[in-house]
C-alpha positions in Angstrom: 61.5 93.9 254.9 63.9 94.4 252.1 62.1 93.4 248.9 61.7 95.2 245.6 58.2 96.2 244.4 58.4 94.2 241.2 59.3 91.0 243.0 56.5 91.5 245.5 54.2 92.4 242.6 55.1 89.1 240.8 54.4 87.1 243.9 51.1 88.8 244.6 50.1 88.4 240.9 50.8 84.6 240.9 49.0 84.2 244.3 45.9 86.2 243.2 45.7 84.4 239.9 45.7 81.0 241.5 43.1 82.1 244.1 40.8 83.5 241.4 40.5 87.0 242.9 41.5 88.6 239.5 39.1 86.5 237.4 36.3 89.1 237.4 38.7 91.9 236.5 40.3 90.0 233.6 36.9 89.0 232.2 35.5 92.6 232.4 38.5 94.1 230.6 38.7 91.4 228.0 35.0 91.8 227.1 35.4 95.6 226.7 38.5 95.4 224.6 37.1 92.6 222.5 33.9 94.5 221.7 35.8 97.7 220.8 38.5 96.1 218.8 36.1 93.9 216.9 34.4 97.0 215.5 37.7 98.7 215.2 39.3 95.9 213.1 36.2 95.7 210.9 36.0 99.5 210.3 39.8 99.7 209.7 39.7 97.0 207.0 36.6 98.4 205.4 38.2 101.8 205.2 41.3 100.3 203.7 39.2 98.5 201.1 37.4 101.7 200.1 40.7 103.5 199.7 42.2 100.6 197.7 39.2 100.5 195.4 38.6 104.3 195.3 39.6 104.8 191.6 37.5 101.8 190.5 34.5 102.9 192.6 34.7 106.3 191.0 35.5 105.2 187.5 38.1 108.0 187.4 40.4 110.1 189.6 37.5 112.5 190.3 33.8 112.7 189.3 31.4 115.5 188.8 27.9 114.2 189.6 24.7 116.2 188.9 21.0 115.8 188.3 21.2 117.9 185.2 23.6 117.9 182.3 27.1 118.7 183.6 27.9 122.3 182.9 30.3 122.6 179.9 32.7 124.6 182.0 33.7 121.6 183.9 34.7 119.5 180.9 36.5 122.5 179.4 38.5 123.1 182.6 39.5 119.4 182.8 40.7 119.3 179.2 42.6 122.5 179.7 44.5 120.8 182.5 45.3 117.9 180.3 42.9 115.4 181.8 40.8 112.8 180.1 37.1 113.2 180.3 34.2 110.7 180.0 30.6 111.3 180.7 27.9 108.7 181.6 24.2 109.0 182.3 22.1 106.7 184.5 18.4 106.3 185.4 15.9 103.5 186.1 13.5 102.4 183.4 11.6 99.4 182.2 13.2 96.7 180.0 10.9 94.5 177.9 11.2 91.4 175.9 9.6 91.2 172.4 6.1 89.8 172.0 7.6 86.7 170.5 9.5 86.1 173.7 6.6 86.6 176.0 6.7 90.4 176.4 8.1 90.1 179.9 9.1 93.3 181.7 11.7 94.2 184.3 12.9 97.3 186.0 16.5 97.9 184.9 19.2 100.4 185.8 20.1 101.9 182.4 23.6 103.3 181.9 24.5 105.4 178.9 28.3 105.4 178.1 30.6 107.0 175.5 33.9 106.0 174.0 36.7 106.0 176.6 34.6 104.5 179.3 35.8 103.6 181.9 38.8 105.8 182.7 39.8 103.7 185.7 39.2 100.0 186.4 38.3 97.3 184.0 35.0 96.4 182.3 34.7 92.6 182.0 32.2 91.0 179.7 31.4 87.5 178.3 29.5 86.3 175.3 27.6 83.5 177.0 26.1 83.0 180.5 28.7 81.2 182.6 31.4 81.6 179.9 34.9 82.9 180.3 35.1 86.7 180.7 37.5 89.1 179.1 38.6 92.6 179.8 37.5 95.1 177.2 38.1 98.8 176.4 35.1 98.8 174.0 31.6 99.9 174.7 28.3 98.7 173.2 28.0 99.5 169.5 25.0 101.4 168.2 22.0 99.2 168.3 23.5 96.9 171.0 22.8 96.4 174.7 25.1 94.8 177.3 23.2 93.4 180.3 23.6 91.7 183.6 23.1 87.9 183.4 20.0 87.9 185.7 18.1 90.0 183.2 18.1 87.1 180.7 16.3 84.8 183.1 13.9 87.6 184.3 12.8 88.3 180.7 13.1 84.8 179.3 15.5 85.9 176.6 18.8 84.7 175.2 21.9 86.3 173.8 21.2 87.9 170.4 17.5 88.5 171.3 15.9 91.9 171.2 15.6 94.1 174.3 13.0 96.9 174.1 13.8 100.1 175.9 11.1 102.8 175.4 10.7 103.1 171.6 14.1 101.5 170.8 14.9 97.9 170.0 18.4 96.8 170.9 20.2 93.5 170.4 21.6 91.8 173.5 25.3 91.4 172.6 27.3 91.0 175.8 26.9 90.0 179.4 28.4 92.3 182.0 30.6 90.5 184.5 32.2 93.4 186.2 31.4 97.1 186.0 34.1 99.0 187.9 32.3 102.2 188.7 29.0 100.7 189.7 29.9 101.3 193.3 28.4 99.2 196.1 26.6 96.3 194.5 23.8 96.3 197.1 22.8 99.8 196.1 21.8 98.7 192.6 19.0 96.2 193.1 17.9 96.4 189.4 19.9 94.6 186.7 22.2 96.8 184.6 21.7 97.6 181.0 24.4 99.5 179.2 23.9 101.2 175.9 25.8 103.7 173.6 25.0 107.4 174.0 23.9 107.6 170.3 20.9 105.3 171.1 19.4 107.4 173.9 17.4 109.7 171.7 15.7 106.7 169.9 14.4 105.4 173.3 12.5 108.6 174.0 12.9 107.8 177.7 14.2 111.1 178.9 11.2 113.2 179.9 10.9 116.6 181.7 10.4 114.9 185.1 12.9 112.0 184.6 15.2 111.5 187.5 18.6 111.4 185.8 22.1 111.1 187.2 24.9 112.6 185.1 28.5 111.7 185.9 31.6 113.2 184.4 34.7 111.3 185.3 38.2 112.8 184.8 41.6 111.1 185.0 45.2 112.2 184.7 48.3 113.1 186.7 47.8 113.7 190.4 48.7 117.4 190.2 46.2 118.1 187.4 43.5 116.2 189.2 44.2 118.1 192.4 44.0 121.4 190.6 40.7 120.4 188.9 39.1 119.2 192.2 40.2 122.4 193.9 38.7 124.5 191.1 35.5 122.4 191.0 34.9 122.6 194.7 35.0 126.4 194.4 32.8 126.4 191.3 30.0 124.4 192.9 29.7 127.0 195.5 28.6 129.5 192.9 24.9 130.4 193.0 24.7 129.8 189.2 25.8 126.1 189.7 23.1 124.0 191.3 22.8 120.3 191.9 26.5 119.6 191.2 28.6 117.4 193.5 32.3 116.7 193.4 33.5 113.2 194.3 37.2 112.6 194.7 39.5 109.8 195.9 39.4 111.4 199.4 35.6 111.0 199.6 35.1 108.0 197.3 31.6 107.0 196.3 29.4 107.9 199.3 26.8 105.1 198.9 28.7 102.4 200.8 29.5 104.6 203.8 25.9 105.9 203.8 24.3 102.5 203.6 26.6 101.0 206.3 26.5 104.1 208.5 23.5 103.0 210.6 25.0 99.5 211.0 28.3 101.0 212.1 26.5 103.2 214.6 24.6 100.2 216.1 27.9 98.3 216.4 29.6 101.3 218.0 26.8 101.8 220.4 26.9 98.2 221.6 30.7 98.4 221.9 30.4 101.6 224.0 27.8 100.0 226.3 30.1 97.0 226.7 33.0 99.3 227.7 30.8 101.3 230.1 29.5 98.2 231.8 33.0 96.8 232.0 34.1 100.0 233.8 31.4 99.5 236.4 32.4 95.8 236.8 36.1 96.7 237.1 35.3 99.3 239.8 33.2 96.9 241.8 35.6 94.0 241.4 38.6 96.1 242.3 36.9 97.4 245.5 36.1 93.8 246.5 39.7 92.9 245.7 41.0 95.7 247.9 38.7 94.8 250.7 40.0 91.3 250.8 43.6 92.5 251.0 43.3 95.0 253.8 44.5 92.5 256.4 47.4 91.3 254.2 48.7 94.9 253.8 48.3 95.7 257.5 50.6 92.7 258.2 53.1 93.9 255.6 53.1 97.3 257.3 53.8 95.6 260.7 56.7 93.8 259.1 58.2 97.1 258.0 57.3 97.3 254.3 56.9 100.9 253.1 53.8 102.4 251.7 55.6 103.3 248.4 56.7 99.6 247.9 53.1 98.4 248.6 51.6 100.9 246.2 54.2 100.2 243.5 53.7 96.4 243.8 50.0 96.7 243.3 50.4 99.2 240.4 52.8 96.7 238.8 50.4 93.8 239.3 47.5 95.7 237.8 49.6 96.9 234.9 50.5 93.3 234.1 46.9 92.2 234.4 45.8 95.1 232.2 48.3 94.1 229.5 47.3 90.4 229.8 43.5 91.1 229.6 43.9 93.7 226.9 46.0 91.3 224.8 43.3 88.6 225.2 40.6 91.2 224.3 42.5 92.2 221.1 43.0 88.6 220.1 39.3 87.9 220.7 38.3 91.1 218.8 40.4 90.2 215.9 38.7 86.8 215.7 35.2 88.2 216.1 35.6 90.8 213.3 35.9 87.9 210.9 32.3 87.0 211.9 31.2 90.5 210.9 32.8 90.0 207.5 30.9 86.7 207.1 27.6 88.1 208.4 27.8 91.0 206.1 28.9 88.9 203.0 27.5 90.6 199.9 27.4 94.0 201.5 31.2 94.3 201.8 34.0 92.7 199.8 35.3 89.6 201.7 38.7 90.2 200.2 39.4 93.2 202.3 43.0 94.3 203.0 44.8 93.5 206.2 44.0 95.6 209.2 46.4 98.2 210.4 48.1 98.4 213.8 45.8 101.2 215.1 43.0 98.9 216.5 45.7 97.0 218.4 47.2 100.1 220.0 43.7 101.5 220.7 42.5 98.3 222.3 45.6 97.9 224.5 45.3 101.6 225.6 41.6 101.2 226.3 42.2 98.1 228.4 45.0 99.7 230.5 43.0 102.9 230.9 39.9 100.9 232.0 41.8 98.9 234.6 44.0 101.8 235.9 41.3 104.4 236.0 38.6 102.3 237.7 40.5 99.4 239.2 43.7 101.0 240.7 42.3 103.9 242.8 40.7 101.7 245.5 43.6 99.2 245.4 46.2 102.0 246.0 44.4 102.7 249.3 46.0 99.4 250.5 49.3 101.2 250.9 47.7 103.5 253.5 46.3 100.8 255.7 47.7 101.4 259.3 49.6 98.6 261.1 47.0 99.0 263.9 44.5 97.1 261.8 46.2 93.9 262.8 44.7 94.1 266.2 41.8 96.5 265.5 39.6 95.6 262.5 37.5 98.8 262.8 40.4 100.9 261.4 41.8 101.3 258.0 38.7 100.5 256.0 38.4 101.6 252.4 37.4 105.2 251.7 35.8 106.7 248.6 38.5 107.1 246.0 40.2 110.5 245.5 38.0 112.7 243.4 41.0 114.0 241.5 42.3 110.5 240.7 38.9 109.2 239.8 38.0 112.3 237.8 41.2 112.1 235.8 40.6 108.4 235.0 37.0 109.0 234.1 37.9 111.9 231.8 40.5 109.8 230.0 38.2 106.9 229.6 35.4 109.1 228.3 37.7 110.7 225.8 38.7 107.3 224.5 35.0 106.2 224.2 34.2 109.4 222.3 37.0 108.6 219.9 35.8 105.1 219.5 32.2 106.1 218.8 33.1 107.7 215.5 30.1 109.9 216.0 30.0 112.8 218.4 26.3 112.7 219.0 26.3 109.0 219.6 29.3 109.2 222.0 28.0 112.2 223.9 24.5 110.6 224.4 25.9 107.2 225.4 28.7 108.5 227.7 26.8 111.5 229.0 23.6 109.6 229.4 25.3 106.9 231.5 27.2 109.5 233.6 23.9 111.3 234.3 22.2 108.0 234.9 24.7 107.0 237.7 24.0 110.3 239.5 20.2 109.8 239.1 20.5 106.2 240.3 22.5 107.1 243.3 20.2 109.9 244.4 17.0 107.9 243.9 18.3 104.7 245.5 19.4 106.8 248.5 15.9 108.2 248.7 14.4 104.8 248.4 16.5 103.4 251.3 15.3 106.3 253.4 11.7 105.6 252.5 12.2 101.9 253.1 13.5 102.5 256.6 10.1 103.8 257.9 7.7 102.2 255.4 7.9 98.6 256.8 6.3 98.1 260.2 8.0 95.6 262.5 4.7 94.8 264.2 2.7 93.9 261.1 5.1 92.9 258.4 6.4 89.3 258.0 9.6 88.6 259.9 11.6 87.8 256.7 10.5 91.2 255.2 11.4 93.1 258.3 14.9 91.5 258.4 15.4 92.1 254.7 14.5 95.7 255.1 16.8 96.1 258.0 19.6 94.5 256.0 19.3 97.1 253.3 18.8 100.1 255.5 21.6 99.1 257.9 24.1 99.6 255.0 22.8 102.6 253.1 26.1 103.2 251.3 26.3 99.6 250.1 22.7 99.7 249.1 23.2 102.8 247.0 26.2 101.3 245.3 24.5 98.0 244.7 21.3 99.5 243.3 23.2 101.9 241.2 25.5 99.2 239.8 22.6 96.9 239.1 20.7 99.7 237.4 23.6 100.6 235.2 23.9 97.0 234.0 20.2 96.7 233.4 20.2 100.1 231.7 22.4 98.8 229.0 20.4 95.6 228.6 17.0 97.4 228.5 18.3 100.0 226.1 19.6 97.5 223.7 16.3 95.5 223.9 14.4 98.6 223.2 16.6 99.5 220.3 16.2 96.1 218.9 12.4 95.9 219.3 11.6 99.5 218.5 14.2 101.1 216.4 15.1 98.1 214.2 11.5 97.0 214.1 10.4 100.4 212.9 13.2 100.2 210.3 11.6 97.0 209.1 8.0 97.9 209.8 5.7 96.0 207.6 3.5 97.9 205.2 -0.4 97.6 205.4 -1.9 94.7 203.6 -3.4 97.0 200.9 -0.3 99.1 200.6 0.8 99.8 197.0 3.5 97.6 195.6 3.8 99.3 192.2 4.9 102.8 191.5 4.6 104.1 187.9 6.2 107.3 186.8 6.7 109.2 183.5 3.1 108.9 182.4 2.6 111.7 179.9 -0.4 114.0 180.2 -1.9 112.8 177.0 -1.7 109.2 178.2 -3.6 109.9 181.5 -7.1 108.8 180.6 -6.0 105.7 178.8 -3.6 104.8 181.6 -6.4 105.1 184.3 -8.7 103.1 182.1 -6.1 100.4 181.8 -5.8 100.2 185.6 -9.5 99.9 186.1 -9.8 97.3 183.3 -7.1 95.3 185.0 -8.9 95.2 188.3 -7.2 98.0 190.1 -10.0 100.0 191.8 -7.9 101.9 194.4 -4.8 103.9 193.3 -3.0 107.1 193.8 -2.9 109.4 190.8 -0.9 112.7 191.0 0.9 115.0 188.6 4.7 115.1 189.2 6.8 118.2 188.6 10.5 118.7 189.0 11.4 122.1 190.6 14.3 123.6 192.4 14.0 125.9 195.4 15.6 129.2 194.5 14.4 131.7 197.0 12.7 132.0 200.4 10.9 135.3 201.2 12.6 136.8 198.1 16.1 135.9 199.2 18.1 133.6 197.0 19.0 130.3 198.8 22.1 128.2 198.4 23.4 125.1 200.2 25.9 127.3 202.0 23.0 129.1 203.8 22.4 125.9 205.9 24.5 124.0 208.4 22.5 120.7 208.4 23.8 118.3 205.8 20.2 117.2 204.8 19.2 120.8 204.3 22.2 121.3 202.0 21.3 118.3 199.9 17.6 119.3 199.7 18.5 122.8 198.5 21.1 121.5 196.1 18.7 119.2 194.1 15.4 119.3 192.5 12.2 118.6 194.4 9.4 116.3 193.3 6.4 118.7 193.4 2.7 118.0 192.9 -0.7 119.7 192.9 -4.2 118.6 193.9 -7.2 120.7 194.9 -8.3 117.9 197.3 -6.1 117.3 200.4 -4.5 113.8 200.2 -6.4 111.5 202.5 -3.1 110.0 203.9 -1.8 113.5 204.8 -2.8 115.3 208.0 -2.7 119.1 208.2 -0.9 120.0 211.5 -0.6 123.7 211.0 -2.4 126.3 208.9 -5.3 125.4 206.6 -5.7 123.6 203.3 -8.0 125.6 201.1 -9.0 124.1 197.8 -8.1 126.1 194.6 -6.3 128.7 196.7 -4.1 130.6 194.2 -0.6 131.5 195.3 -0.7 128.9 198.1 1.6 126.0 198.9 1.5 123.1 201.4 4.8 121.8 202.9 5.6 118.6 204.7 6.4 119.4 208.3 9.7 117.5 208.4 11.2 119.4 205.5 9.9 122.7 206.8 11.8 122.1 210.0 14.9 121.1 208.2 14.9 124.2 206.0 13.7 126.5 208.8 10.4 127.2 207.0 7.2 128.4 208.7 3.7 129.4 207.9 3.5 132.6 205.8 6.9 132.2 204.2 7.1 132.7 200.5 8.9 130.0 198.4 10.1 130.5 194.8 10.6 127.4 192.6 12.3 127.2 189.3 10.2 124.6 187.3 11.7 124.0 183.9 12.7 127.6 183.6 9.3 128.9 184.9 9.5 130.8 188.2 6.6 130.3 190.6 6.2 132.1 193.9 3.8 130.8 196.6 3.0 131.3 200.3 3.1 128.5 202.8 -0.5 128.2 204.0 -0.4 124.7 205.6 2.1 122.1 207.0 1.3 118.4 206.5 2.3 115.3 208.4 3.3 112.6 206.0 3.7 108.9 206.8 6.6 108.0 204.6 6.2 104.3 205.6 2.7 104.1 204.2 4.0 103.2 200.7 1.6 105.8 199.2 2.4 108.6 196.8 3.7 111.4 199.0 5.3 114.8 198.2 7.3 117.3 200.2 5.5 120.2 198.5 2.0 120.4 197.0 -0.1 123.2 195.4 -3.8 123.0 196.5 -5.0 123.6 192.9 -6.2 121.3 190.2 -4.0 122.8 187.5 -0.6 124.5 187.1 -0.5 125.8 183.6 2.7 126.4 181.6 4.9 124.0 183.6 6.2 120.6 182.3 4.3 117.8 184.0 4.2 114.0 184.0 2.0 111.8 186.1 2.7 109.1 188.7 0.5 106.4 190.1 0.8 104.0 193.1 -1.3 100.9 193.4 -1.4 97.3 194.6 -1.0 95.1 191.5 -3.7 92.5 190.9 -2.8 88.9 190.8 -3.7 88.7 187.1 -0.8 87.0 185.2 0.8 89.3 182.6 -0.8 92.6 184.1 2.6 94.4 184.3 3.7 93.2 180.9 0.5 94.4 179.3 0.7 97.8 181.0 4.3 98.4 179.9 3.5 97.1 176.3 0.7 99.6 176.1 2.7 102.5 177.5 6.4 101.8 176.6 7.7 105.1 178.0 6.6 104.6 181.6 8.7 103.3 184.4 6.9 100.6 186.4 8.7 100.0 189.7 7.9 96.7 191.3 8.5 97.4 195.0 8.0 93.8 196.1 11.4 92.6 195.0 13.1 95.8 196.1 11.6 95.5 199.6 12.8 91.8 199.7 16.3 92.9 198.8 16.3 95.6 201.5 15.0 93.2 204.1 17.9 90.8 203.2 20.4 93.6 203.8 18.7 94.5 207.1 18.7 90.9 208.2 22.4 90.7 207.7 23.1 94.0 209.5 20.8 93.0 212.4 22.6 89.6 212.6 25.9 91.4 213.1 24.4 93.7 215.7 22.8 90.9 217.6 26.0 88.9 217.5 27.9 91.8 219.2 25.1 92.1 221.6 26.4 89.0 223.2 29.4 91.0 224.5 27.2 93.5 226.2 25.0 90.8 227.6 28.1 89.2 229.1 29.3 92.5 230.4 25.9 93.2 232.0 25.9 89.9 233.7 29.4 90.5 235.0 28.2 93.8 236.5 25.2 92.1 238.1 27.4 89.4 239.6 29.9 92.0 240.8 27.2 94.2 242.3 25.5 91.3 244.1 28.7 89.7 245.5 30.3 93.0 246.5 28.9 92.6 250.1 29.4 88.8 250.3 31.7 88.9 253.4 29.5 91.4 255.2 26.5 89.2 254.6 28.4 86.2 255.8 29.2 87.9 259.2 25.6 89.1 259.6 24.1 85.7 258.7 26.6 84.1 261.1 25.3 86.2 264.0 21.7 85.5 263.0 22.4 81.8 262.9 24.2 82.0 266.3 21.0 83.4 267.9 18.8 80.7 266.4 17.8 81.9 262.9 16.9 79.0 260.6 18.5 78.6 257.1 15.1 78.8 255.5 14.5 82.2 257.1 17.9 83.5 255.9 17.1 82.3 252.4 13.9 84.2 252.5 15.7 87.3 253.7 18.3 87.0 251.0 15.7 86.5 248.3 13.6 89.4 249.4 16.6 91.7 249.6 17.9 90.7 246.2 14.4 90.9 244.6 13.8 94.3 246.2 17.1 95.7 245.0 16.5 94.2 241.5 13.0 95.6 241.3 14.2 99.1 242.1 17.2 98.9 239.8 15.1 97.5 236.9 12.5 100.2 237.3 15.0 103.0 237.4 17.0 101.5 234.5 13.8 101.2 232.3 12.9 104.8 232.9 16.4 106.1 232.0 16.7 103.7 229.1 13.5 105.1 227.6 14.9 108.7 227.8 18.4 107.7 226.4 16.7 105.6 223.7 14.5 108.6 222.7 17.6 110.8 222.4 19.4 108.2 220.3 16.3 107.7 218.1 15.9 111.4 217.5 19.5 112.6 217.2 21.5 109.6 216.0 19.4 106.9 214.3 16.5 109.1 213.0 13.8 106.7 213.9 10.3 107.2 215.3 10.5 106.3 219.0 7.5 104.6 220.6 7.7 102.9 224.0 5.1 100.9 225.8 4.0 101.9 229.3 4.7 98.3 230.2 8.5 98.8 229.8 9.1 99.9 233.4 7.0 96.9 234.7 8.9 94.4 232.6 12.1 96.1 233.4 11.5 95.9 237.2 10.5 92.2 237.0 13.5 91.4 234.8 15.8 93.2 237.2 14.4 91.2 240.1 14.8 87.9 238.3 18.4 88.7 237.2 19.4 89.9 240.6 17.9 86.8 242.2 19.8 84.6 239.7 23.1 86.4 240.2 22.6 86.2 244.0 21.9 82.5 243.9 25.1 81.9 241.9 27.3 84.4 243.8 26.0 84.0 247.4 25.0 80.4 247.6 28.2 79.6 249.4 27.4 82.0 252.2 24.3 80.0 253.2 26.1 76.6 252.9 28.9 77.4 255.3 28.9 75.3 258.5 27.9 77.2 261.6 31.3 76.8 263.2 33.0 78.2 260.2 30.7 81.2 259.9 31.2 81.9 263.6 34.9 81.7 263.2 34.9 84.0 260.2 32.6 86.4 262.0 34.9 86.6 264.9 38.0 87.4 262.8 
């Protein structure tokens, strides 16, 4: 034959498309590419939006952020480089209406500004709710407050009315429409109140234990900003500079990325699982495709076609199919990413910039790699089919793919998946876990087939069970492949169900009915007795009452500690900021001592929460030195406590087991469930205007809304993985369709009834599904634990019923896939099945 490979490839492509033999391959590749590119397009646009808005999100070209007043050296250096400098101060506090307006109270996010604010972006205000807004370069005048519009409704006040902040009375003069450096809107649940710096002292809100955020923004030419950022980054490494962070255009405000980080990890995990499942489906479908073309290629060899031409034609055909399926996947992914934007409306700006070309290139490359790495190796064996197969069907059967070719393809595919994961731990656990799972599934399924061969007695077992057992044990290699493929598909589905029900549910775990919904801070020591009496008079009988001290860890075992001493990011942040410390002679009832001993009134002792002890590499007997308002205290760790941070109780990382700590600045905090008495909160704040009363009810509602949106996006993408899993199940069950047809033809020829064959088929499918589901559930539990511990940072609890439900689900899914994919085998006329069996 004298025909070019591309011409033969086109003819084969057209024939195979019409016959439907490529349908499964196209669906698998399209699903994988669509899932990956949907996440890719969304992440690319989100990143572009952050870069576009970086200066506005920062409020300058660079920002120095700290929990104490910004060291003067930073402002001096910036001015020396010719940069503009503006400082702001922010903290939560209580805003109150006057008694004449009902004395309503509301937690607000207070922001203190000075002339020149903002350096970048535009502050937009209006004089009336719903009125036209204007850009202003002014700031609130002394005695004025600019507020968010919702605060007016919350307090029942109007423009021009008085807003009480601590001991100060301010006139509401403007409504804030847009505040450029507020950052991600969903991070600031409380309404904004903006005042002039000259009014801060009159409020008397800044107390020794107040949690303040100082931000110094700088702006100027790029060279000057770059020099300042370089100098600042070196300066913050100095042991004398603590709690100072540098934010630049390259990093942007971290809140948005931190808040969406877990959602992005969920989406990436689902996309990875879709791609992994699609790889299994492609491998199974390609092997079935190759098996169906053995006779065709044998005839081409008889007619004189060379092995090179046959191999090239199939490589050409699969490349075209890869491009086609990848293009469909990219188009589907681009459409799907708009759904993410809609589902996450309010969390991200809907007016994101256009996506770049990288997700398209990555999606096309992933699709081609997927098809060529897992689909082409078995197909290339068709070029090696001997012409003798035309008269002898027992020669030229498919062999396992070359380990070199398969290994190279798997390595390339795994590399792309790791790149797509955007998280090394997530990628390694997902890809490595699935690779290990395949080996485990193959080994255990082989062992199960061996056990099955002698466990069913032909003399006592029902005939359908005996035949089903012999069907499985007669093809051990096929049984291993089928169980392993089914188990991989079920592994992804079970893992995602566990993540949804355990990880996300623990994220949204409901608090106990009597859990506190109010947290009050900044209660001064001299107000303690009166405050406790006010709680009891208001009907609050059960409440937490603890002193609260701000202290910075400065030394461990006499050695000065700095963030650079730690590798873990959380440890760096903990050492770089002040701790909330407390003391109590009595061990908190909600805290369990897991190591050491809590001894009341033990001097020089300290109790540390076990999680922070692990993060900072602390152990019993270590000596910690804290700087508390300039006073150095040194104490030995005598106990480690387990703290349930989801209990909504007053909890602390570090506690002193004594009733008093003299000579250190202290305020008090309380946590309680507010009574249903109308006006209770307002009366409390009116009696103690300096306190901050945090109503957690509305905050939790806001957080749950965010989680609902994120979970909605995750569950939407879950549909891709579900579809990929079903494709794998279908491919695994139908991989032996022709072999089953021949065996059933022989059984029917010797008198077997269709009802018996249906029982045999059902028993075989349910047995394979039970085993695959059980194995998948066990491995999913282990992989889920690793993801919970090292990626998502959740508490992982799995019911012992998971393997049972997994096995039953596997049996039902395998039975459903077998009914759909193998129903034609049992419906063939006897003559046709005998004719096919004879071929």
